[in-house]
N, C-alpha and C positions, 0 to 999 in steps of 0.2 A: 170714325174714317177720318176725317176732316183734323179732330181732335187730335186724332193719332198722328197722325202726319204732322202736326204743328208743334207738338209735345217731344215727337223725336227729331225735328229739326232745331227746336232750342236745345234737347239734353246736345246732340253734334256740335252746337254752336258753340257751347258753354265748355266745352270739354277741349274745344278749339282753343280756348283761351287761358282755361286752367293749365292747357300744355304750355304756353307760353310764357307762362311766369317763369321768369329767371332765378330761382332758388339759388341757386348755385352761385352765380354773379351778387346777387346780394349779401352770401354767406363769406365770401372773400373779400367782399368793398368792409362788412366787421372786420374781418381779422388782421386787414391792409394790405389785401393782397388785390392786386388791377386784371380783371380778367382781359384776355386778349381778344379783340374784336375784329381783326381779319387774319391772323397768322396760323400756321398750319400747326400751331403750338397752343392751337387756343383751350379754353374749359372744357375738360374731359377728364375721366377716370386718369388717363395714361400720365396726363402733366399734372394734377394734382401732387398725386402719387411723388411726381420730382419739387414741384414746387413748394408743397404744404410742410416737406419736410421729416426726417423721422422721428420716433418716439411717441409717445402717446399725444402730446399737443397734435406733431401733423397729422395722425389718426386721427384725430378727435376732428379736425380738418377737413379729411377727407368725406368722414362719414355723415356731417354737418352738412355738405355741399352735396354729396351722391342720392345722403337716401332720399330725399323728397323727390329730386327727378325719378326714381323708382316707384315710390309713393303715387307722382301725379298718374301716373299712365295705370300702378296698379287700383287705388280708387275708383280712379274713370270707369273701368271693368267691370269693376265689383259691383260700384253702387246700378248703374244703368240693366247690368244682371236681373235684377228684381224685378225689371217689368215681363219677364219672361220675354222678350223680343233679341234670339242672337243676331238678327242681321243688325239692328241698334245696335247691342255690344259691339261687334267686331266692329261698326263704324264709327261708334264712340271713340276707341282706343286707337284708330287709326286717325281721327281728328285730335286729339291729345297727343299723340306721335308726331302730325304733322305741326301743329302748336309748339310742341318745340324746337322743332327742326325750321318753320317760318313762323316764329312771333311777329304779332303785329306791332308794329313799330310805332304807330299812333298809340299804343296803350304802353310799351314797357322800355320803346328809346330802342337804340341800336343794343343788340344781344350778340354773344358769341356764336362762333357757328360751327356747332358742336355735332354728335354722330348723334346721338341721342339711344347709344346702345341701354342704358341704364333705365330709359323711359320705355324701352322697348321691350326690357326683362319684365320693369314690373308687367306692361300688356300682358305679356306672356304666361305670367304665372295666375294673373287673376283670371284668366281664360281657362286654365286648368283648375284651379281653385272654383270657384262659380259654375264649372260645369259645359260651361257655352260649347267647348269642345271637348274633347277625349282628354286624358292626360297625357297621353302618350303622343298628341297631334299638336297640344301646346308647348310640352317640355321640349319636344326631339328639335324645334329651332335653335334652344336656347345650346342643348346640348352641342348642334352642330357648330352654334357661335364660338363657344368655349372651345371647342374642339380646332377650330380654323384658328383662333387668337394664338393656342398654346403652340400651335405649327409654324406659323407665318409671323405671328408678333405683329400683326396689322389690324388697331382699330377698325379700321373704314373696312377691307377687306372680311373680316369678321360678321360685324353689322351686315353685309352687301348677303354674305350666304346664310347668317340665318333669316333676312328676309324673302330670299330667293326659296330658303323650305319650306317658310311660312307659306308662300304664296307655292309652291307646288301643294301642300296639304290638303290645304284648303279650297281649290280646284278639283279634286278629289273627294272632297264633301260638300251636301248641298248648303254650304254657308257660307255663302259670298264671296266667291274667286274674284266677281268682277271688283269688288273691294279692296280684297288682297292684292291683286295687279297694276291698280292704280297707288296703294303702298310703296310696291315695290318701285314703280316710276318714279314717282314722285321723289322719295328714300335715296334712288339711285342717282337723279339728279342732284339732291345738297349735296351727296357723295363725290360727285364728279373731279372734284379738283384732288379732295385727297386720295382718289382712285390714283388719277393721271398722277400725281407725286410717288404713289408704289412704283409707277411702270418708269420713272424716269429715275427711281431709286435717290430721292428727297424725301422720303417723308421718313418721320420720326418712329421709331417700334417702342411696342407699350415697352413700359416702365424706362426708357432711354432716359439720358439728361438732354434737353431739349437747350439751345446757345442762345438763353436770355441773360442775363446779369448774374452775375459772378465768373466773368471772363478772365484769365491771365493779365494779372498789372501789366505786363508788358507786350499786352496787344490790342490794337486798337480796332475796330467795328464798323465797316462800310457797307452799302448798300447800292446797286447800280443797277437801273433801266432800261431791258434790252427789248427788242422785238424784231420777229423774222421780217427779213428784207423783202424775202419771196415766197411764194410754196414752197418753193424747193425746201428753204431754209424752217419753214413750218414743219416740216414730215421728217426732220429731225427730230425731232423732242417724242420718245417713244409714246405718250399717250396720246396722238396724231400720229401714229405711223399709218395705222392699220387703215382712216380714211383715203391715201395715195389710191390706193388700187379700185378704191369704188368710185371716188369721183373721175378717174379717168376712164371707168367705163362707161360712166352716167348714168349709177345706179342713185349718188347721189349729187345734185344739180350745186353747181359752185357757188349758185347767189344762195344757197341757202345753207353752206357752210360758212360763208361771210358774213350769214348772220347771226349763226350759231357764235360766231368766233366773237362778235360783237358785246356778246353778254357774258362772256367768261372774265371774270375779276382778275387782277393781278396776282401771279403764286411767284411762291421761292421756286426758282428750276436748276439751281446746281450753287455753286460757292467756288470762289477763287482763294487759294489758300500756299502758302509756302513764298509768300513774301517779307521779305526781312532785310531791313534798313543798317547800315553798316553800323550806327547806335544801338544797335541789337532791339528796334519796336519791329514787332510781328503784323503783318497788317492782312485780317482777314475780310474779304467781300461777300455780300451774297448776291445772287445773280437776279432780280425778277425781271419776268416776262409779262406782257401781256401781247396775246394773240394778232394785235391788231397790225395789217401791213400798211405800208408805206400811202395807197391813195386816201385810206380811211383819215388820216392827220390833216387832209385837205378836206375831204367830203364833210366831216363831221367833228369839228378842233373842238366843240364843248363835248365831248364824250372821249377824245383824246384827254383832253385834263380832267374831267373825273374819273380817269384811270390812272393818269399820274397822281393823284391825289391822294387815291388808294394806295396805289407801293411807293408814295411815304408816311401813311402809316402805319402798312405794312414792314418798310423797313425801320421805323423809330418800336414795333411791336417787338422784333427780332434783336433789338439792341443796338442799334446801327447807328454813329455818330455823325455821320452825312451821307446824303444820298445823291449821287447823281444822275443826273437825265442822260441819256444816250440815243444819238441819230436822230428821228425824228420826236423823240421825245424833249431833246436840248427848244425846243420853238416853240413846246405849247403853254398854255396858260402866260402870255407876253416871256415866255424865255425863260419861264420857271419861279417868275416873278408871284403870279396868285398860288402855285404849290405851295411854294415857302408859306405864304400867308394862311392859308388854308390849313397847314400842320408845322406851328411855331417850333414846336418842340424837336424838331431835329434842322441840320443844316441840309439846306438842299442847294448845287450848285448845276449851271447847263453845262461848264467845262471850256466855257468859251476862250480865258485869258489862257491856259496852257496850250490848249489848238493854239493860238495866237503866237504863243509863245514859240511854240516848236515851229512854226513860218519863220521865223525871227531868226532865228537857229539856225531852220537848214538855209535861205536864199542865200547868206554868206560862201555859204561850205558848196553850194549850188554853180552859184554865179563863177566863184575862185576856179572850179572842176571843168564850167565852161572856158573859162580864159585861157587852164590851163595846153587846151585842145590847139592852141593858136589861135583863138578867135578872137576881135577886137569888141568888145563890148559896146564901146560908144560904134561900133555900125551896126548893132544886133536891134531885130524890133522883137520886139517882146509882146506878147500877147496875154491880156489875162480876163480868162470866163468866170463868170457870175460876180463882173463887176457893182454889180447892184448890191451885196453882202456885206458885210464890215471887214469879215476876214480878206477877202479878195482885195477887197479896197484898201486895206493894211497893206498888202503884196504887192500894188502900184505902187504905192508913195515909197515903199521902201526900196524899188528897185529902178523907180523913176529916175535919178540922179547918174545911175548907170550904163543905160542902154540911149538908145540913137531916136527910137519911137516904140511908144504902146497901144497897142491895141485895146481897147477896153471892151471887152464883150458882156452883154445882155439881157433880159427882157424886157426892161421899161426905159427906152430911149431916154425921154426927158430925165430919169433921175441919172442916167448914165452920164448926159449932157454936164448935169448940177456937178456930178460929179467930177468928171475932166474940169470942168472950169476952175472946180478948187483946188488940183491936183496942178493945172496951170498956170494957176497964182503963185502955187508953191514953188514950181520949178520948169521957170521959163525957160531951159535949153534943149529942154526935149518934145518930141513929136507926138501928139496924142489923138489920136482919134475913136469914134465911138460907131459901133455897130451890131445890132438884134442878129445877124447871121455869121452861122461856124463857119460860115464858106470864107468870111475873112482871115483868119484862122494858118490859110495856106500861102502866106506870106510870110509867120512868124518864123524865125530860130529857136524862140525859146517858150513856151506857152506853161505859165503858168493858172489850175482850174480849182473853185474851190465853189462848188456848186453844192443847195440840197436839193438836188431831182435823184429821186426812187432810182431811174435808167440810164443809162450809160448816156452819154451826149457826145463825147469824140469819136470819130469813125476815120477808117484811113483815106475817103476822102475832104478831111478838115485839115490835114498834115503832110508835109513834105519833108521828102526823104533828109533824115539826118538831125532832125526836132530834136532837143530837149522839154519832157512834159513833167514836170513836178504836179500833182494829181493829189490835191487834198479831200475829195469830195469824198464822203462816206455815205452812202454806196461809192464806187470809184466813180468816176466822171468818165474815164477812159474806158472804151469799150476791147478787149484782149484782140480784136483782130488788127488793132492798131500795130501791134508788136511785128506783126508782118510786113510794115512799110520799113523801107532799107535803112538802119542809121537811125534810126527812131531808140532815146531812148526814156523809158520812164518810171521817173520817182518816186514811186510812193511816199504820203505826207502823214503828218500826225500819228506816228506810229512809234510808241514805245515801250523800252526792253526793260519791267522793272527787276531791282536787286533780289536778290537769294534764286530761289528756283520757284517757278511759280505755275501751281496746279490746278486744272481747272477741266472738269470732264465736256462742259459747253463750249462749242468752236466760235470763237468767238469774231470769225473770219478775217484777224487778222494777222494771222501766220501766228506757227507758235511759241509759248513763252513770250508774243508779243499782245501791245493794249492799245485800243486808242487814245489819244489825247488827254479827252476829256475823261475816260473812267481814272486816267493817273492820276488827274487833277484832284478828284473826288478822292484817292487816296492823298495825297500830299499833304491836303486840308485836314486829314483827321491825322497824319502821323507826326506834325506840326503844329496841332490844336491854334490854326492860325483860322477858327473857323468865318471871320469877316471877312477875309480872302474870296471866299463865293462869287461866283461869276451869275449874275440874275439879270433880265433884260436886256433890251439892243447895248447898251453900253456897255465897253469893256476898258477896265484901266489900264494905263499905261504901269503904275508903280506896281499895279499885280501881275502883272504877264510877267515883268523881271523879277519880282519874286518868285514863281513858279520857275522861271525858267534856272533862276540860282538855287533854289531849294532842291530842283530835280536833277543837279547834276553833286549835292551835297548829299543826296541822299540815295545817290547810288540809281537815276533812274536818265536811261540813255538811250535820248533821240535818235531816229533811224536816221541815215542821209543816203 
């Protein structure tokens, strides 16, 4: 009995190891193709059909990379069936399939995140040939899989349908329903991203051309990483919308949801198309998301950095030349420096230079409009919120020669005073005070806000009637209730309208046809080919700021004031 148990466990372990061997990846490498490890367009039969090319040579590549995956499952089941132990045979087949899905990195390193349809096909065929299951029971999942693939043309949906059919069949037979259920659950977890992309409308159908190399010569390709700012934004994604009612009714604890979201890898959630510069360059931008909420970036910065690096690798495999870090992604990994070091094959930028440039462009316009209302700037008190930051301090330095007094608001009073002293030495004609209390804003006629807080920081009690507020914060620093204060004017900052007719299914929360400046910087770098202008780290070069302001105007990017 003990010997039989040891033999069974050994067979299962060997099946798992054999199933994980990346045969297709090795075949692709021999013919000069690189298997994608992170993207939706990974190593699989549908993508091989596109990437290997047409003709006899392409067919040989497809067969050479595909048949071994079928044989992995087929031979594993066929050989173990000679023991006359159906439960061991089914379990060995399961182990081979899971080995294909979750190949042990310690043995094979990083491998493509495939769906395993061909390995599963080999398992089902062997179960029929060996007599482990009745022929109809073994082949029905294959027929269901092929039928679903023919109708919907999504490989992941077809695979899941075949697995579900197999689970239902084996549950009605005295042969391993528990094993089949484990197979269904573990395989579905592996397929979660592909199934999610089907719901979001971004999963390529079987046989469709994938957006890798071979794009039009007049097109540049970029990618930009985003994340939900709130649970409301999270639920906008069709793949996650179902969880809203379950969470609100208490069926799924919010803590459990947060834990699961931390385990989700970056994924492509949409594209921006229709942007075209006056000199005829089309810009495509893949939107990559990882569902980390703002608080996670502070609680677990190492996780955020890992996800940003994975996002950069995904962007590179999708064919992007420049990868932009948006919102809280822009501050992870030493503001993109660590991400660039980990993925040197793509240009990474945090968008800081053009963001600062839009501020410099907007401030003179705002001051001129303010002055046109009959208000003398040299008698005005201005406040700068978030003055510990680079962008906000730049605002303070720009407006200092124009106003009578500046109130610098921040969280660290020591750092504020050091910044204020720097400004006092540069501009001796202005009174400069510092505070960590937002109540000090009640004195201000003009407020410039540029924080990285995930929630609004300015409320009606902080603002007096008639105040003008320039809100550079993303998400917005000004709460919607501030609109109720009489005479208040709120001017959003860092918003850009690109040239052409922008189209996107994803709501970026900046208004229809508009982009954040950090995303616009990503597009401008790609359109100009000036990759060395990327923004990395805390330092922002003045020359780069001027470059983006100048090129944005030339290329037709309109800064919204």
